[in-house]
N, C-alpha and C positions, 0 to 999 in steps of 0.2 A: 543324752546320747551315750551309748555303751562304748566300752573299750574297743570292741571289734570294729565298730563303725569308724572310730577315730583312726585305727591302724590301717583301715582299708581305703576309706574315701576322703577323710578329712586330713589336710596337712597338719603335721605335728608342730611345725615351727610357726611362730607368730607372723602373720602377714603384715607387710608394711603398706604404705599408700599404694593404691592400685589405680591403673588406668585401663580403659578398654582398648585392646589391640584389634583394629579393624581387620587385620589380615589373619587373625588367629581363630576365626569362626566362633567367637564368643568367649574364648579363654582370656583370662586376665593376666597382665604382666606386672610383676612386682617391681615398681620403679625404685623403691629403696635399695633393692639388691643391685639394680643397674647403676644407680647413682654411686654406689660404693664399689663399682667394678675396679679390680686391680689395674694398675698401670702396666704398660709394657715392661718397664723395669722390674716391677714386682713379679710379673709372670716369668721373666728371665731368672730371677732369684728362686722362684718356685721350682723351676726346672732343676736347679742344682739341689734343692732341698728334697724333692721327690725322686729325681732321677738317680742320685747317688746311691740310695738303698737298692734301687732296681739293679743298678750296675754291679753292686757288691754281691747281691743275690746270684746274679748270673756268673760272677767270678767264682763264687763258692761252688756252684754246680760244675763249672769247668774244672775246678780244683779236684772235685770228687772223681770226675772222669779221668783226669790225668793221673791221679793216685792209683785208680784201678788199672789203667794202662801200664803204669810203671811196675806195679806189683805183678801183673801178668807177664811182662817181659822178663822179670826176675825168675818166674816159675819155669816157663818153657815157651818155645815158639808154638808148640801144639796148643797150649792153653790160650795163647793169643789168637790163633786161628779159630779155635772153638768159640771163643767169645765173639769174634767177628761174625761167624755164622749166626750165632744167637742174636746178635744185635741187628743184623739185617732183617730177621723175621720179627723180632719184638718191636723194632722201630716202625716197621710197616703197619703193624696193628695198634701200637700205642697211640697213634694219632686220634683214634676214636675217643680217647679219654683225655687228650692233651689240648683240645681246642679251647677257645675262649669266647665268651659272650656275657658271662655273669657280670663283668665289670661295667658293661654298657647299662645293664638293668639296675645295678646297685647305684652307679653314679647318677643316673636319671632320677631314681627314687629319692636319693639324698638331696639332689638339687631341687626337686619339686616340694621339699618339705615333708616327705612321707617316708621316713627311713624304715618304718616297720615293714614296708613292702620289700625293702632290700633283704631283710631277714627271711621273708617268705620266698623270695627267689633263690636264696641260698639253699633252702630246703628243696625247691623244685629242681635246682641244678644237681644236687646230690642224688635225688630220686632218679632223674633221667640218666645220669652217668652210671648209676649202679647197674642198670641193665646193660649198658655198653661194656661196663667192666666185667660182667659175667662172660660176655662173648670174648673179650680180650684174654681173660683168664684161661678159657678153654683153648684158644689159639696158642697161647704161650706153652701150654702143656703138650701141644702137638708138634713142637719144634723137632724133636728127635725123629719121629717117623717121616716128617716132611723132608728133612735133609737126606734121609735114607732113600726116599723115593727120587729125590733130585740127584742122587749119585754120589753123595759124600760117603767116605769110608765109615764103617760102623763105629769105630772108637771115637772119631771126631764128632759124628752125629750124636753119640751118647753123651759126650762132654757138653756139646751145645745144648742138648735137651735138658741135661741136669741144670745148667746155668739158667736157662729160661724158666724151668719149673720153680726154682728157688725164688727168682725175681717175681714170678707170678704171685707169690705170697705178699708182695709189697703193693699190689694194685689197689686194695682198699685204702691204704695210707696215702698213695699217690693221689687218688681222687679227692679224698677229704682235705689233704693239705693244700692241693691246688685250688679248691673252691674256697676254703677259708682264707687263703692268701689273697685271692681276688676280692673277696668280700671286704677284707680290711683295707687293702691298698686302694680300692675304689672310693673309700671314705677318707683317704689321705692318712691312713694309719699304716705306716710303712715298716716300722721296726719289727713287728712279729715275724714276718717272712724272712727278713734279713738275718735277724738273730738266730732263728731256728736253723737257717741254712748254714750259718757259720758254725753252730754247735755240731751239726751233722758232718760238716767237713772235718772238724777237729776229731770227732769220733772215728771217722773213716780212716784218717791218717794214723791215729793211735792203734786201732785194732788191726789195721793192715800191716803195720810194721811188726806188731807183736805176734799176731796169729798166723799171718801168711809167711812172713820172712823169718820170724823168730827172734827179732831184735829185742833185747831187754830181759830175756828169760834164759839164763845160762843152761846149756844142755838141751835146749829146745830149738829144733831146726825149722819150726813152722809147719803148718798143715798144707801149704801150697794152694793149688787150684780150688780145692773143695770149699775153703772158707771165703773165697772172693765174693760170690753172690750172696752169701750169708751176711757179710759185712755191709754190702750195699743195701740189702733189705733192712738190716738193723738201723742204718743211717736214715733211711726213709721214715721208718717208724719213730725214730728219735725226733725228726722234724715235727711230725704230727704230735708227739707227746709234749714237746716244748710249747707249741702254739696253742694246744688245747689246755694244758695244765696251767701255764704261766699267764697267757693272755686271755683265755676264755674262763678258766676255772678260778684263778686268783685275781686278776686285774679286771675281769668282767668287761672287757672292751667291746664285747658284742652287745651288751645290754641295751644301749639306745636304739639299736636297729633289729634286735631279735630277742623274743621272749622265750624261745625254746621250741622244740619240735611239736608240730601240730599237723596231723595228716589231712585234716579237712581243708587246710590252706593250699594243698597241692591239687589244683583244679585243671581240667583239660585246657581251658583258654590260656592258662599260664604255662602249661607244658608246651602248648603250641607256640607261644611267644618265644620261649627259651629255645626250642628246637629250630624255629625259623631263623634265629640269629646264630645258633651254634653250628648246625650242620654245614653251612658253607665254609666256616673256618676250618673244619676238619678236612673237607675236600681241598681247600686251598693249601693246607699243609701237605697233603698227599701229592698234590701237583708239584709243589716246590721240591719235595723229597725226590721224586722221580726225575724232575728236571736236572737237579744236581747230579743224580746218578748217571744220567745220559751224558752230561758234559764231562764228568769224570772219566767215563768209559772212552770218550773221544780223546781226551788228553792222554790217556794211558797208552795210546798207539804211537806217540811221538818219540819215545825213547826214554832211557833211564834218567838222563839229566833233565829233560823237559818235564818228566813226571815229577821229579823232585822240586823243580821250580813251581809247577802248578800247585803242589801240596803246600809249599811255603806261601804262595800267593793266596791260597784258600784260607790259610791261617790268618793272614792280614785281613782279608774280607770278613772273616768270622769275628775278629776283634773289633773291626769297624762297625759291623752289624750290631754288636753288643752295645756300643756307644749310642748308635742311632735308636735302638730299641729303648734304651734308658731315656733319651731325650723325648722321643715321640710318646713313650708311655707316660711320662710326667705330664706332658701337654694334653694327652688324651684324657687323663683324670679330670683336668680342669674343663675340657670340652664337654664331657659327659655331664658333669655337674651343672654347668651353665646352660646346656641345652634343656636340662630338666627344669631350670629356673625360668625358661622362656627368654633367656638372655642370649639371643642369637648373635648379637654383635660381640659380646664377650667371648662366646665360643669361637667365633671367627678369629678374634684376636689371639686366643690361645693356639689355634691351629697355625696362624701365621708365625707366631713366635717359634713353634716347633719346627716348621719348615726353614725359617731363617737361621735358627741356631744349628740345625743339621747341616745346612748348606755351608755355614761359616766353618764348622769343624771339618767338614769334608774338604773344603778348599785348603785348609791348613795341611791336612793329610796329603792331599795330592801334590801341593807345592813342595812339601818336604820330600815326597817320593820322587818327584821329577828333577828337582834341583840338586838333591844329595842322595842319589839312589844307593851309593855304597854304604853310607851311614844308616840309611833307612832299612835296607835289607839285612844288614848285620844284626839287627834286632831280632830277626826271625830265622836266620841260617848262618852258620859259620863256614859253609863250604864255598871257598873262593872260586872253585870251578864253575859255579852257577852264576857268578856275578855278571859275566858277559851276556848271558841269556836274559838276566833280570834287567840289565841296562837296555837291551833291545826292545823289551816289551813295556818299558816304563810309560810310554804315551798311551797305548791302548788300555793298559791296566789302570792307569790313573783315571782315564775317562770312564771306564767301566765302574771303577770304585765310586766315583762321584755320582754317577747316574743311579747306581744301586742304592746308595745312601739317600739320594733325593726321592726315589720311588718309595722307599720304606717310610720316610717322613710324610709324604703325600698320602700314602695308603691309610694312615691313621685317621685322616679327616672323614672320609666316607664310612670308615669302620665305626667311629664314634657316633655318627648319625644313625647307626643301626643298619647301614646298607651293606651288610656282609655278603649278600648275593652279588651285588655289583662288584665288590672287591674280588670275589671268586672269578667272575667272568673276565675281568680285566687281567687277572693273574694267568688264567688259562690261555686267553688270546695272545697276550704278550709273550708268555713262556713257550707254548707249543705251536702257536701260529706264526711267531716272529723270531724269537731267540734261538730255539733249537734249529729251525731251518737255516737261519743266518749262520750259526756256528758250523753246521754241516756244509753249506755251500761254500763258505769262505775257506774252510780247511780242506775241502775236497777239490775246489776249482781255482783257488787263488794261492794261498800259502798254507801248506800242510804243517803248521807249527803253532806255537802259542800266540804269535802275533795275530794270525787269522782267528784263533779261538777267542781272544780277548776283544777283538773288534766285533765279533759276533755277539759276545756278551754285552758289549756297550750298546749295540743296536737294540737288543732285546730290552735292556733296562731303560734305554732312552724312550722306546715305544711305550713301555709301561708308565713312565713318568708323564709322557704326553697325554696318554689316556686318562690318567688321574687328574691332570690339570683341566682337561675338557669336562670331566664329570664334576669336579669341584666348582668350576666357573658356572656351570649350568644348574648347580644346586641352589634351591631356595632354602636358605638357612632358617628363615622364619617358619617355613613349613615343617622342617625336620625338628625344630625346637618344639613346635606345637605337638607333633607326633610323639616325641619323647616325653613331653609333659603329660599328654593324654595317657600314654602307656603307664606312667608313673603315678597317676592319681585316680584312674578309673579301674585299677587292679587288672588291667589288660583284658577286660571282658569284651572290649569292642574290637572287632577284626581290623578296623582302620588303624588301631594302635599296634597291631601285630605286623601287618604287611607294609613295612616302611620302604621297601625297594620299589 
């Protein structure tokens, strides 16, 4: 048997004792793997081990954005406004290269004992996203004429266009770093992405203070706005350089799952499998982006103090979301791997641990916010004039926060099953069919303030959580384990392994 056959069809890990699973249409289940299934306690500990690097990586990204924002505030208000215009356009189109699905394919392949297929799908993802990246690159270079057409003054449009054009140079690095990070983390190799992100944060801070502000160089007053996008672009390429040189070139962490680039391994069935999983995640991100934009627009009508309170509450929700993403992401890694092993009960256990831990952390947050609102909100705003409004919204905000966190944790379960289309439809229905109408009706016909808005948010997130619970309860875990295993051992040449929704 040749090497190519081993990498494509034959599991690379030694199989243990096998039994025939009558419900899996002839597929065999590795009972040794199931007998060695981790306990709930070990799964909880695994969440801390895998989730902490995910959380630190997100903190590094937030740190880079805060550094950029602080530097722009130091330069001028016009620079801040120009970047705001640039960000609106670049964020709208960046979703095309920011979706996820490679982790589903890599986790399933590793779980099925066929890690070479994980490397193949790394190539497929890079190939597919390279075409999307070309389109995004063109879009970002059209930022200036776009804003001129939309009525921005010429100087502001020119600055926004310059910022977007320089950031466009970072698109190849964004794509490659994002896919390599998913490739490693889906195999429980967490430190490359975390360490590369921390190095990029340190570089961003250092170059920002020196080149933009002029700190550390006597007689040099800094270059101001012109260097801001250059520093961000350099930071992105630094991330890629660290992960490729240290962890690919030196430590060879990719070796067990990827032998190197081979174009013949990028086949149409694999492209179709990747796109079938990937495209719904992009549309889901777009839906969430515009949902938040609409809610923010509604909140901006309430007045200056109410808008400030909404911004503070949004920061709280964002921080809570980072914690939930870390917890659910850690459990999602285990779910994908166990589904690939045909260990449906183990995957269910990992999902339950994720939901349970998310609920536990959310309850602590909500209890703290409701019982000690003064102490809680002082962590996010020093303005005492806002505390009376914050105290008034503590109940609807706390309920909305809990339901949002719960829906994020529940979403990860059908996602790991490969049901990204189902996740998209639930998101669209709950967001645009329930949440946005609820926010509009409550603020327009009941209370035109943040209380009405947060009750509307709570209704939407609650509906989303209920829909996810219904889908999960009706899901046949054995069926989706079989589909994941089939997709991971038959090289995705069978359409049945592609269409998992």
